[in-house]
C-alpha positions in Angstrom: -34.8 79.1 -14.2 -38.5 80.2 -15.0 -40.2 81.2 -18.3 -40.1 84.7 -18.0 -36.1 84.7 -17.4 -35.6 82.6 -20.4 -38.1 84.7 -22.7 -35.9 87.8 -21.4 -32.6 86.0 -22.2 -33.3 85.1 -25.6 -34.9 89.1 -26.2 -31.7 90.2 -25.0 -29.6 88.0 -27.4 -32.2 89.0 -30.2 -31.4 92.5 -29.8 -27.5 91.8 -29.2 -27.4 89.9 -32.4 -29.1 92.8 -34.3 -26.9 95.6 -33.2 -24.1 93.4 -34.9 -25.6 94.5 -38.5 -23.7 97.6 -37.8 -20.3 95.8 -38.1 -18.4 95.9 -41.5 -18.1 92.8 -43.7 -14.1 92.9 -42.6 -15.1 93.1 -38.9 -17.8 90.4 -39.1 -15.1 88.2 -40.6 -12.3 88.8 -38.4 -10.8 86.8 -35.6 -11.9 88.5 -32.4 -8.6 87.6 -31.6 -5.4 85.6 -32.3 -6.5 81.7 -32.9 -10.0 82.6 -32.2 -12.6 82.5 -34.4 -14.9 85.4 -36.1 -17.8 87.2 -35.1 -19.7 84.9 -38.0 -18.3 81.7 -36.9 -19.7 82.2 -33.2 -22.9 83.5 -34.7 -23.3 80.4 -36.6 -22.1 78.3 -33.6 -25.0 79.5 -31.9 -27.7 79.0 -34.1 -26.9 74.9 -33.9 -27.2 75.3 -30.2 -30.1 77.2 -30.1 -32.3 75.1 -32.1 -31.5 72.0 -30.1 -32.5 74.2 -26.9 -35.8 75.3 -28.4 -36.8 72.0 -30.2 -35.2 69.3 -27.3 -35.0 70.8 -24.5 -37.6 73.5 -23.5 -40.6 71.4 -23.9 -39.0 69.0 -21.3 -37.9 71.8 -19.3 -41.8 73.2 -18.9 -43.3 69.7 -18.4 -40.4 68.5 -15.8 -39.4 65.7 -18.0 -36.1 63.9 -18.0 -33.9 66.0 -20.5 -33.1 63.9 -23.7 -29.2 63.5 -24.5 -27.5 66.1 -25.6 -25.4 65.8 -28.9 -22.0 65.1 -28.9 -20.8 68.7 -28.7 -17.2 68.4 -30.5 -19.5 67.0 -33.4 -22.2 69.7 -33.3 -19.5 72.4 -33.1 -17.5 71.3 -36.4 
Protein backbone atom coordinates (compact mmCIF):
# COMPACT_ATOMS: atom_id res chain seq x y z
CA UNK A 1 0.00 0.00 0.00
CA UNK A 2 1.49 3.33 -0.97
CA UNK A 3 1.00 6.83 0.39
CA UNK A 4 -1.51 7.88 -2.31
CA UNK A 5 -3.67 4.82 -1.65
CA UNK A 6 -3.76 5.56 2.08
CA UNK A 7 -4.64 9.21 1.47
CA UNK A 8 -7.44 8.29 -0.95
CA UNK A 9 -8.80 5.76 1.55
CA UNK A 10 -8.98 8.39 4.30
CA UNK A 11 -10.49 10.99 1.95
CA UNK A 12 -13.21 8.52 0.98
CA UNK A 13 -13.78 7.64 4.65
CA UNK A 14 -14.16 11.31 5.58
CA UNK A 15 -16.71 11.86 2.81
CA UNK A 16 -18.67 8.79 3.91
CA UNK A 17 -18.72 9.87 7.56
CA UNK A 18 -19.79 13.38 6.55
CA UNK A 19 -22.76 11.84 4.72
CA UNK A 20 -23.96 10.49 8.07
CA UNK A 21 -24.94 14.00 9.15
CA UNK A 22 -28.14 13.43 7.19
CA UNK A 23 -29.26 10.71 9.64
CA UNK A 24 -31.85 11.44 12.29
CA UNK A 25 -30.81 11.10 15.92
CA UNK A 26 -32.91 7.94 16.12
CA UNK A 27 -31.13 6.41 13.09
CA UNK A 28 -27.73 7.47 14.52
CA UNK A 29 -28.39 5.72 17.84
CA UNK A 30 -30.28 2.63 16.60
CA UNK A 31 -28.53 -0.72 16.30
CA UNK A 32 -27.75 -1.62 12.69
CA UNK A 33 -29.20 -5.09 13.37
CA UNK A 34 -30.41 -7.14 16.32
CA UNK A 35 -27.58 -7.46 18.84
CA UNK A 36 -25.30 -5.12 16.84
CA UNK A 37 -23.86 -1.70 17.59
CA UNK A 38 -25.43 1.58 16.55
CA UNK A 39 -23.85 3.77 13.87
CA UNK A 40 -22.73 6.13 16.64
CA UNK A 41 -20.95 3.28 18.44
CA UNK A 42 -19.30 2.09 15.23
CA UNK A 43 -17.99 5.57 14.40
CA UNK A 44 -16.74 6.03 17.99
CA UNK A 45 -14.93 2.70 17.62
CA UNK A 46 -13.12 3.96 14.51
CA UNK A 47 -11.78 7.04 16.30
CA UNK A 48 -9.43 5.18 18.66
CA UNK A 49 -8.13 2.92 15.91
CA UNK A 50 -7.65 5.81 13.48
CA UNK A 51 -5.69 7.73 16.11
CA UNK A 52 -3.48 4.68 16.69
CA UNK A 53 -2.84 4.29 12.95
CA UNK A 54 -2.16 8.00 12.42
CA UNK A 55 0.08 8.49 15.46
CA UNK A 56 1.76 5.10 15.89
CA UNK A 57 1.76 3.22 12.59
CA UNK A 58 2.07 5.49 9.58
CA UNK A 59 5.44 6.98 10.51
CA UNK A 60 6.92 3.47 10.69
CA UNK A 61 5.36 2.53 7.35
CA UNK A 62 6.83 5.58 5.63
CA UNK A 63 10.25 4.98 7.21
CA UNK A 64 10.15 1.21 6.62
CA UNK A 65 10.69 0.56 10.32
CA UNK A 66 9.34 -2.33 12.37
CA UNK A 67 5.79 -1.70 13.52
CA UNK A 68 5.20 -1.16 17.25
CA UNK A 69 3.14 -3.65 19.21
CA UNK A 70 -0.57 -3.05 18.64
CA UNK A 71 -2.73 -2.36 21.67
CA UNK A 72 -4.89 -5.14 23.02
CA UNK A 73 -7.86 -5.12 20.62
CA UNK A 74 -10.40 -6.27 23.20
CA UNK A 75 -9.31 -3.59 25.67
CA UNK A 76 -9.29 -0.85 23.03
CA UNK A 77 -12.72 -1.86 21.74
CA UNK A 78 -14.20 -1.46 25.19
